[in-house]
A tleap script that builds the chain and sets N, CA, C and O, in Angstrom:
source leaprc.protein.ff14SB
mol = sequence {
  NMET THR LYS GLU TRP LEU PHE SER GLN ILE
  ALA LEU GLN ASP TYR ILE LEU PHE CYS CYS
  GLN TYR PRO SER GLY GLY LEU VAL ASP LYS
  PRO GLY LYS SER ARG ASP TYR TYR HIE THR
  CYS TYR CYS LEU SER ALA SER PRO SER ARG
  ASN THR ALA PHE LYS SER GLN PHE VAL ARG
  GLY GLU GLN ASN ASN LEU LEU GLU PRO THR
  HIE PRO VAL PHE ASN ILE VAL LEU SER LYS
  ALA ASP LYS MET ALA LYS TYR PHE SER SER
  LYS VAL THR ILE ASN GLU VAL ILE LYS LYS
  CGLN
}
set mol.1.N position { 84.601 75.195 130.677 }
set mol.1.CA position { 85.666 76.060 130.355 }
set mol.1.C position { 85.888 76.267 128.898 }
set mol.1.O position { 85.971 75.281 128.166 }
set mol.2.N position { 85.988 77.427 128.438 }
set mol.2.CA position { 86.105 77.750 127.012 }
set mol.2.C position { 87.588 77.461 126.646 }
set mol.2.O position { 88.494 77.563 127.473 }
set mol.3.N position { 87.778 77.088 125.332 }
set mol.3.CA position { 89.121 76.816 124.824 }
set mol.3.C position { 89.363 77.881 123.901 }
set mol.3.O position { 89.675 77.538 122.761 }
set mol.4.N position { 89.283 79.119 124.159 }
set mol.4.CA position { 89.713 80.115 123.298 }
set mol.4.C position { 90.486 81.126 124.030 }
set mol.4.O position { 90.231 81.412 125.200 }
set mol.5.N position { 91.430 81.669 123.349 }
set mol.5.CA position { 92.293 82.781 123.800 }
set mol.5.C position { 91.603 83.978 123.958 }
set mol.5.O position { 90.503 84.094 123.419 }
set mol.6.N position { 92.136 85.001 124.697 }
set mol.6.CA position { 91.617 86.278 124.839 }
set mol.6.C position { 92.084 87.244 123.750 }
set mol.6.O position { 91.725 88.420 123.695 }
set mol.7.N position { 92.931 86.639 122.873 }
set mol.7.CA position { 93.461 87.461 121.738 }
set mol.7.C position { 93.499 86.655 120.479 }
set mol.7.O position { 93.454 85.428 120.566 }
set mol.8.N position { 93.571 87.196 119.416 }
set mol.8.CA position { 93.733 86.602 118.143 }
set mol.8.C position { 95.229 86.074 117.954 }
set mol.8.O position { 96.133 86.901 117.842 }
set mol.9.N position { 95.468 84.852 117.921 }
set mol.9.CA position { 96.834 84.348 117.686 }
set mol.9.C position { 97.409 84.816 116.361 }
set mol.9.O position { 98.574 85.203 116.274 }
set mol.10.N position { 96.587 84.774 115.350 }
set mol.10.CA position { 97.029 85.013 113.888 }
set mol.10.C position { 97.419 86.604 113.997 }
set mol.10.O position { 98.511 86.992 113.582 }
set mol.11.N position { 96.590 87.385 114.503 }
set mol.11.CA position { 96.787 88.849 114.660 }
set mol.11.C position { 98.126 89.152 115.317 }
set mol.11.O position { 98.944 89.930 114.827 }
set mol.12.N position { 98.315 88.436 116.548 }
set mol.12.CA position { 99.602 88.671 117.117 }
set mol.12.C position { 100.882 88.126 116.394 }
set mol.12.O position { 101.972 88.687 116.511 }
set mol.13.N position { 100.712 87.150 115.740 }
set mol.13.CA position { 101.776 86.760 114.769 }
set mol.13.C position { 101.958 87.727 113.704 }
set mol.13.O position { 103.107 88.012 113.365 }
set mol.14.N position { 101.007 88.240 113.165 }
set mol.14.CA position { 101.132 89.225 112.126 }
set mol.14.C position { 101.712 90.502 112.682 }
set mol.14.O position { 102.532 91.129 112.011 }
set mol.15.N position { 101.336 90.915 113.856 }
set mol.15.CA position { 101.971 92.180 114.482 }
set mol.15.C position { 103.447 92.015 114.728 }
set mol.15.O position { 104.256 92.888 114.412 }
set mol.16.N position { 103.771 90.910 115.282 }
set mol.16.CA position { 105.161 90.735 115.653 }
set mol.16.C position { 105.965 90.561 114.275 }
set mol.16.O position { 107.017 91.181 114.113 }
set mol.17.N position { 105.464 89.726 113.306 }
set mol.17.CA position { 106.204 89.543 112.143 }
set mol.17.C position { 106.270 90.804 111.197 }
set mol.17.O position { 107.304 91.054 110.577 }
set mol.18.N position { 105.196 91.555 111.105 }
set mol.18.CA position { 105.131 92.743 110.182 }
set mol.18.C position { 105.401 94.078 110.839 }
set mol.18.O position { 105.828 95.011 110.160 }
set mol.19.N position { 105.183 94.197 112.052 }
set mol.19.CA position { 105.232 95.527 112.623 }
set mol.19.C position { 106.427 95.662 113.590 }
set mol.19.O position { 106.959 96.765 113.716 }
set mol.20.N position { 106.868 94.610 114.267 }
set mol.20.CA position { 107.828 94.729 115.320 }
set mol.20.C position { 109.285 94.462 114.881 }
set mol.20.O position { 110.212 94.646 115.670 }
set mol.21.N position { 109.470 94.053 113.695 }
set mol.21.CA position { 110.815 93.872 113.321 }
set mol.21.C position { 111.489 95.109 113.013 }
set mol.21.O position { 110.932 95.955 112.314 }
set mol.22.N position { 112.730 95.289 113.517 }
set mol.22.CA position { 113.640 96.424 113.251 }
set mol.22.C position { 114.392 96.142 111.996 }
set mol.22.O position { 114.898 95.028 111.868 }
set mol.23.N position { 114.510 96.987 111.109 }
set mol.23.CA position { 115.090 96.703 109.864 }
set mol.23.C position { 116.525 96.148 109.914 }
set mol.23.O position { 116.921 95.405 109.016 }
set mol.24.N position { 117.324 96.504 110.967 }
set mol.24.CA position { 118.768 95.989 111.064 }
set mol.24.C position { 118.854 95.006 112.212 }
set mol.24.O position { 119.919 94.798 112.794 }
set mol.25.N position { 117.769 94.432 112.517 }
set mol.25.CA position { 117.717 93.301 113.547 }
set mol.25.C position { 117.082 93.783 114.917 }
set mol.25.O position { 117.016 94.967 115.245 }
set mol.26.N position { 116.680 92.847 115.585 }
set mol.26.CA position { 115.925 93.113 116.889 }
set mol.26.C position { 114.403 93.395 116.636 }
set mol.26.O position { 113.916 93.524 115.513 }
set mol.27.N position { 113.750 93.470 117.751 }
set mol.27.CA position { 112.273 93.697 117.679 }
set mol.27.C position { 111.916 94.862 118.570 }
set mol.27.O position { 112.624 95.143 119.537 }
set mol.28.N position { 110.855 95.529 118.268 }
set mol.28.CA position { 110.337 96.760 118.981 }
set mol.28.C position { 108.930 96.481 119.519 }
set mol.28.O position { 108.297 95.514 119.095 }
set mol.29.N position { 108.442 97.288 120.422 }
set mol.29.CA position { 107.148 97.056 120.944 }
set mol.29.C position { 106.110 97.719 120.026 }
set mol.29.O position { 104.969 97.257 120.002 }
set mol.30.N position { 106.430 98.730 119.303 }
set mol.30.CA position { 105.468 99.267 118.303 }
set mol.30.C position { 106.356 99.985 117.200 }
set mol.30.O position { 107.494 100.395 117.425 }
set mol.31.N position { 105.759 100.080 116.089 }
set mol.31.CA position { 106.575 100.687 114.915 }
set mol.31.C position { 106.932 102.202 115.216 }
set mol.31.O position { 106.127 102.992 115.710 }
set mol.32.N position { 108.140 102.491 114.884 }
set mol.32.CA position { 108.664 103.848 115.090 }
set mol.32.C position { 109.511 103.950 116.382 }
set mol.32.O position { 110.178 104.950 116.649 }
set mol.33.N position { 109.446 102.911 117.121 }
set mol.33.CA position { 110.303 102.957 118.443 }
set mol.33.C position { 111.675 102.244 118.100 }
set mol.33.O position { 111.841 101.547 117.099 }
set mol.34.N position { 112.636 102.509 119.062 }
set mol.34.CA position { 113.997 101.904 118.916 }
set mol.34.C position { 113.880 100.401 119.308 }
set mol.34.O position { 112.958 100.009 120.023 }
set mol.35.N position { 114.808 99.602 118.836 }
set mol.35.CA position { 114.946 98.158 119.377 }
set mol.35.C position { 115.731 98.226 120.624 }
set mol.35.O position { 116.567 99.105 120.836 }
set mol.36.N position { 115.448 97.308 121.416 }
set mol.36.CA position { 116.284 97.066 122.537 }
set mol.36.C position { 116.185 95.625 123.049 }
set mol.36.O position { 115.308 94.893 122.589 }
set mol.37.N position { 117.036 95.185 123.973 }
set mol.37.CA position { 117.027 93.834 124.426 }
set mol.37.C position { 115.730 93.439 125.064 }
set mol.37.O position { 115.240 92.336 124.823 }
set mol.38.N position { 115.172 94.277 125.848 }
set mol.38.CA position { 113.918 94.038 126.629 }
set mol.38.C position { 112.745 93.817 125.610 }
set mol.38.O position { 112.010 92.846 125.791 }
set mol.39.N position { 112.541 94.605 124.616 }
set mol.39.CA position { 111.509 94.354 123.657 }
set mol.39.C position { 111.656 93.223 122.710 }
set mol.39.O position { 110.700 92.575 122.283 }
set mol.40.N position { 112.930 93.011 122.393 }
set mol.40.CA position { 113.214 91.818 121.667 }
set mol.40.C position { 112.970 90.571 122.414 }
set mol.40.O position { 112.431 89.628 121.836 }
set mol.41.N position { 113.326 90.487 123.664 }
set mol.41.CA position { 112.982 89.393 124.467 }
set mol.41.C position { 111.450 89.189 124.655 }
set mol.41.O position { 110.907 88.096 124.497 }
set mol.42.N position { 110.756 90.402 125.028 }
set mol.42.CA position { 109.366 90.452 125.128 }
set mol.42.C position { 108.601 89.871 123.926 }
set mol.42.O position { 107.685 89.063 124.077 }
set mol.43.N position { 109.025 90.328 122.695 }
set mol.43.CA position { 108.248 89.778 121.481 }
set mol.43.C position { 108.507 88.300 121.259 }
set mol.43.O position { 107.613 87.541 120.885 }
set mol.44.N position { 109.784 87.898 121.505 }
set mol.44.CA position { 110.177 86.575 121.303 }
set mol.44.C position { 109.452 85.576 122.421 }
set mol.44.O position { 109.223 84.397 122.150 }
set mol.45.N position { 109.155 86.101 123.553 }
set mol.45.CA position { 108.579 85.432 124.565 }
set mol.45.C position { 107.154 85.212 124.195 }
set mol.45.O position { 106.602 84.144 124.460 }
set mol.46.N position { 106.492 86.266 123.544 }
set mol.46.CA position { 105.030 86.100 123.117 }
set mol.46.C position { 104.894 85.228 121.925 }
set mol.46.O position { 103.807 84.719 121.649 }
set mol.47.N position { 105.986 85.033 121.191 }
set mol.47.CA position { 105.912 84.338 119.927 }
set mol.47.C position { 105.344 82.919 120.089 }
set mol.47.O position { 104.395 82.519 119.414 }
set mol.48.N position { 106.025 82.117 121.095 }
set mol.48.CA position { 105.594 80.616 121.226 }
set mol.48.C position { 104.094 80.594 121.603 }
set mol.48.O position { 103.345 79.772 121.075 }
set mol.49.N position { 103.674 81.444 122.466 }
set mol.49.CA position { 102.276 81.445 122.903 }
set mol.49.C position { 101.308 81.626 121.794 }
set mol.49.O position { 100.181 81.131 121.808 }
set mol.50.N position { 101.795 82.366 120.815 }
set mol.50.CA position { 100.919 82.616 119.702 }
set mol.50.C position { 100.690 81.496 118.772 }
set mol.50.O position { 99.727 81.459 118.007 }
set mol.51.N position { 101.656 80.524 118.859 }
set mol.51.CA position { 101.660 79.423 118.021 }
set mol.51.C position { 100.790 78.217 118.468 }
set mol.51.O position { 100.232 77.485 117.651 }
set mol.52.N position { 100.710 78.058 119.763 }
set mol.52.CA position { 100.066 76.893 120.280 }
set mol.52.C position { 98.873 77.322 121.321 }
set mol.52.O position { 98.972 78.177 122.202 }
set mol.53.N position { 97.853 76.616 121.048 }
set mol.53.CA position { 96.627 76.922 121.841 }
set mol.53.C position { 95.859 75.528 122.038 }
set mol.53.O position { 95.314 75.011 121.063 }
set mol.54.N position { 95.819 74.957 123.227 }
set mol.54.CA position { 95.038 73.814 123.416 }
set mol.54.C position { 95.437 72.691 122.502 }
set mol.54.O position { 94.535 71.988 122.045 }
set mol.55.N position { 96.632 72.454 122.199 }
set mol.55.CA position { 97.172 71.489 121.364 }
set mol.55.C position { 96.781 71.566 119.862 }
set mol.55.O position { 96.810 70.597 119.103 }
set mol.56.N position { 96.422 72.791 119.527 }
set mol.56.CA position { 96.241 73.103 118.087 }
set mol.56.C position { 97.298 74.201 117.752 }
set mol.56.O position { 97.677 75.007 118.602 }
set mol.57.N position { 97.742 74.190 116.498 }
set mol.57.CA position { 98.719 75.138 116.102 }
set mol.57.C position { 98.238 76.120 115.088 }
set mol.57.O position { 97.621 75.737 114.093 }
set mol.58.N position { 98.502 77.365 115.312 }
set mol.58.CA position { 98.204 78.438 114.411 }
set mol.58.C position { 99.495 79.029 113.946 }
set mol.58.O position { 100.169 79.636 114.779 }
set mol.59.N position { 99.920 78.924 112.716 }
set mol.59.CA position { 101.134 79.344 112.134 }
set mol.59.C position { 100.886 80.212 110.981 }
set mol.59.O position { 100.200 79.777 110.057 }
set mol.60.N position { 101.372 81.395 110.941 }
set mol.60.CA position { 101.334 82.311 109.705 }
set mol.60.C position { 102.457 81.738 108.793 }
set mol.60.O position { 103.605 81.564 109.203 }
set mol.61.N position { 102.085 81.483 107.647 }
set mol.61.CA position { 103.139 81.005 106.678 }
set mol.61.C position { 103.416 79.566 106.796 }
set mol.61.O position { 102.537 78.758 107.094 }
set mol.62.N position { 104.694 79.231 106.552 }
set mol.62.CA position { 105.094 77.873 106.570 }
set mol.62.C position { 105.301 77.278 108.051 }
set mol.62.O position { 105.475 77.991 109.040 }
set mol.63.N position { 105.261 76.015 108.064 }
set mol.63.CA position { 105.461 75.295 109.250 }
set mol.63.C position { 106.770 75.621 110.072 }
set mol.63.O position { 106.801 75.505 111.297 }
set mol.64.N position { 107.813 76.023 109.341 }
set mol.64.CA position { 109.155 76.303 109.895 }
set mol.64.C position { 108.980 77.612 110.613 }
set mol.64.O position { 109.982 78.007 111.209 }
set mol.65.N position { 107.910 78.358 110.671 }
set mol.65.CA position { 107.735 79.559 111.413 }
set mol.65.C position { 107.334 79.125 112.899 }
set mol.65.O position { 107.376 79.920 113.838 }
set mol.66.N position { 106.955 77.839 113.022 }
set mol.66.CA position { 106.489 77.323 114.339 }
set mol.66.C position { 107.647 77.449 115.329 }
set mol.66.O position { 108.731 76.960 115.009 }
set mol.67.N position { 107.518 78.015 116.407 }
set mol.67.CA position { 108.480 78.050 117.612 }
set mol.67.C position { 108.125 77.081 118.719 }
set mol.67.O position { 106.951 76.766 118.912 }
set mol.68.N position { 109.111 76.606 119.446 }
set mol.68.CA position { 108.949 75.784 120.537 }
set mol.68.C position { 108.322 76.563 121.605 }
set mol.68.O position { 108.559 77.766 121.706 }
set mol.69.N position { 107.467 75.900 122.479 }
set mol.69.CA position { 106.763 76.608 123.579 }
set mol.69.C position { 107.863 76.898 124.623 }
set mol.69.O position { 108.832 76.144 124.717 }
set mol.70.N position { 107.722 77.973 125.397 }
set mol.70.CA position { 108.602 78.293 126.368 }
set mol.70.C position { 108.069 78.251 127.797 }
set mol.70.O position { 106.862 78.379 127.999 }
set mol.71.N position { 108.872 78.087 128.718 }
set mol.71.CA position { 108.395 78.079 130.160 }
set mol.71.C position { 107.942 79.511 130.540 }
set mol.71.O position { 108.644 80.500 130.330 }
set mol.72.N position { 106.765 79.547 131.093 }
set mol.72.CA position { 106.243 80.970 131.444 }
set mol.72.C position { 107.088 81.730 132.516 }
set mol.72.O position { 106.981 82.949 132.651 }
set mol.73.N position { 107.885 81.012 133.231 }
set mol.73.CA position { 108.576 81.807 134.268 }
set mol.73.C position { 110.063 82.054 133.818 }
set mol.73.O position { 110.578 83.156 134.012 }
set mol.74.N position { 110.700 81.101 133.262 }
set mol.74.CA position { 112.129 81.117 133.001 }
set mol.74.C position { 112.352 81.610 131.595 }
set mol.74.O position { 113.467 82.035 131.292 }
set mol.75.N position { 111.353 81.585 130.698 }
set mol.75.CA position { 111.494 82.097 129.382 }
set mol.75.C position { 112.505 81.319 128.573 }
set mol.75.O position { 113.218 81.910 127.762 }
set mol.76.N position { 112.597 79.960 128.772 }
set mol.76.CA position { 113.406 79.100 127.960 }
set mol.76.C position { 112.563 77.953 127.508 }
set mol.76.O position { 111.558 77.643 128.147 }
set mol.77.N position { 112.960 77.258 126.346 }
set mol.77.CA position { 112.261 76.231 125.790 }
set mol.77.C position { 111.987 75.230 126.886 }
set mol.77.O position { 112.775 75.137 127.827 }
set mol.78.N position { 110.876 74.456 126.807 }
set mol.78.CA position { 110.472 73.514 127.896 }
set mol.78.C position { 111.540 72.443 128.007 }
set mol.78.O position { 111.821 72.062 129.143 }
set mol.79.N position { 112.193 71.893 126.935 }
set mol.79.CA position { 113.093 70.939 127.178 }
set mol.79.C position { 114.241 71.311 127.997 }
set mol.79.O position { 114.729 70.526 128.810 }
set mol.80.N position { 114.698 72.532 127.796 }
set mol.80.CA position { 115.748 73.152 128.653 }
set mol.80.C position { 115.351 73.375 130.102 }
set mol.80.O position { 116.151 73.146 131.010 }
set mol.81.N position { 114.117 73.822 130.324 }
set mol.81.CA position { 113.705 73.874 131.611 }
set mol.81.C position { 113.584 72.587 132.363 }
set mol.81.O position { 113.876 72.523 133.558 }
set mol.82.N position { 113.165 71.580 131.688 }
set mol.82.CA position { 113.152 70.134 132.278 }
set mol.82.C position { 114.578 69.743 132.598 }
set mol.82.O position { 114.801 69.148 133.653 }
set mol.83.N position { 115.566 70.039 131.757 }
set mol.83.CA position { 116.920 69.610 131.995 }
set mol.83.C position { 117.491 70.412 133.283 }
set mol.83.O position { 118.240 69.907 134.120 }
set mol.84.N position { 117.024 71.715 133.302 }
set mol.84.CA position { 117.501 72.579 134.391 }
set mol.84.C position { 116.984 71.958 135.816 }
set mol.84.O position { 117.706 71.803 136.802 }
set mol.85.N position { 115.618 71.639 135.732 }
set mol.85.CA position { 114.898 71.174 136.887 }
set mol.85.C position { 115.571 69.801 137.416 }
set mol.85.O position { 115.731 69.569 138.615 }
set mol.86.N position { 115.908 69.006 136.478 }
set mol.86.CA position { 116.524 67.578 136.795 }
set mol.86.C position { 118.036 67.828 137.410 }
set mol.86.O position { 118.508 67.158 138.329 }
set mol.87.N position { 118.661 68.835 136.788 }
set mol.87.CA position { 120.077 69.209 137.243 }
set mol.87.C position { 120.023 69.707 138.728 }
set mol.87.O position { 120.751 69.189 139.574 }
set mol.88.N position { 119.197 70.666 139.018 }
set mol.88.CA position { 119.088 71.241 140.310 }
set mol.88.C position { 118.466 70.364 141.368 }
set mol.88.O position { 118.786 70.527 142.546 }
set mol.89.N position { 117.594 69.443 141.009 }
set mol.89.CA position { 116.947 68.534 141.924 }
set mol.89.C position { 117.935 67.547 142.511 }
set mol.89.O position { 117.714 66.975 143.579 }
set mol.90.N position { 119.055 67.354 141.773 }
set mol.90.CA position { 120.037 66.458 142.352 }
set mol.90.C position { 121.139 67.166 143.215 }
set mol.90.O position { 122.083 66.542 143.700 }
set mol.91.N position { 120.957 68.473 143.368 }
set mol.91.CA position { 121.951 69.287 144.230 }
set mol.91.C position { 121.539 69.356 145.592 }
set mol.91.O position { 120.357 69.138 145.857 }
set mol.92.N position { 122.348 69.628 146.483 }
set mol.92.CA position { 122.079 69.913 147.970 }
set mol.92.C position { 121.235 71.124 148.035 }
set mol.92.O position { 121.452 72.073 147.281 }
set mol.93.N position { 120.290 71.128 148.897 }
set mol.93.CA position { 119.459 72.307 149.156 }
set mol.93.C position { 120.086 73.203 150.162 }
set mol.93.O position { 120.906 72.790 150.983 }
set mol.94.N position { 119.685 74.438 150.085 }
set mol.94.CA position { 120.226 75.466 151.147 }
set mol.94.C position { 119.917 74.933 152.532 }
set mol.94.O position { 120.779 75.004 153.409 }
set mol.95.N position { 118.726 74.403 152.769 }
set mol.95.CA position { 118.353 73.853 154.234 }
set mol.95.C position { 119.349 72.746 154.586 }
set mol.95.O position { 119.680 72.647 155.768 }
set mol.96.N position { 119.803 71.998 153.784 }
set mol.96.CA position { 120.766 70.908 153.969 }
set mol.96.C position { 122.144 71.544 154.412 }
set mol.96.O position { 122.815 71.072 155.330 }
set mol.97.N position { 122.494 72.625 153.699 }
set mol.97.CA position { 123.730 73.355 153.974 }
set mol.97.C position { 123.876 73.849 155.336 }
set mol.97.O position { 124.872 73.684 156.040 }
set mol.98.N position { 122.605 74.586 155.714 }
set mol.98.CA position { 122.489 75.150 157.044 }
set mol.98.C position { 122.517 74.170 158.180 }
set mol.98.O position { 123.130 74.463 159.207 }
set mol.99.N position { 121.893 73.030 158.059 }
set mol.99.CA position { 121.743 71.986 158.991 }
set mol.99.C position { 123.221 71.434 159.329 }
set mol.99.O position { 123.551 71.087 160.463 }
set mol.100.N position { 124.061 71.398 158.211 }
set mol.100.CA position { 125.437 70.897 158.440 }
set mol.100.C position { 126.353 71.865 159.255 }
set mol.100.O position { 127.379 71.432 159.778 }
set mol.101.N position { 125.996 73.131 159.359 }
set mol.101.CA position { 126.759 74.060 159.991 }
set mol.101.C position { 126.645 74.101 161.450 }
set mol.101.O position { 127.303 74.914 162.099 }
savepdb mol mol.pdb
quit
């Protein structure tokens, strides 16, 4: 198995940092477009994947540009996804509720 991404992580960082930032805040999918919540979330979601690959880090600029990895389904940092999973695993399941009725 190859340990290479299908895209250049540095190029993606550059694109997000230099092309996607809207002057008054937010992120866009391409220059000239309007910012919105969807594309801001979309760009921020791509950002952690661009930093980490196979336990090596690629960061444009200083190390404080490094972002925490996010869960691929829930789009939250992994520590919060773990906390969420622990919280809900201690709760009653829907099947248990149905059986009691």
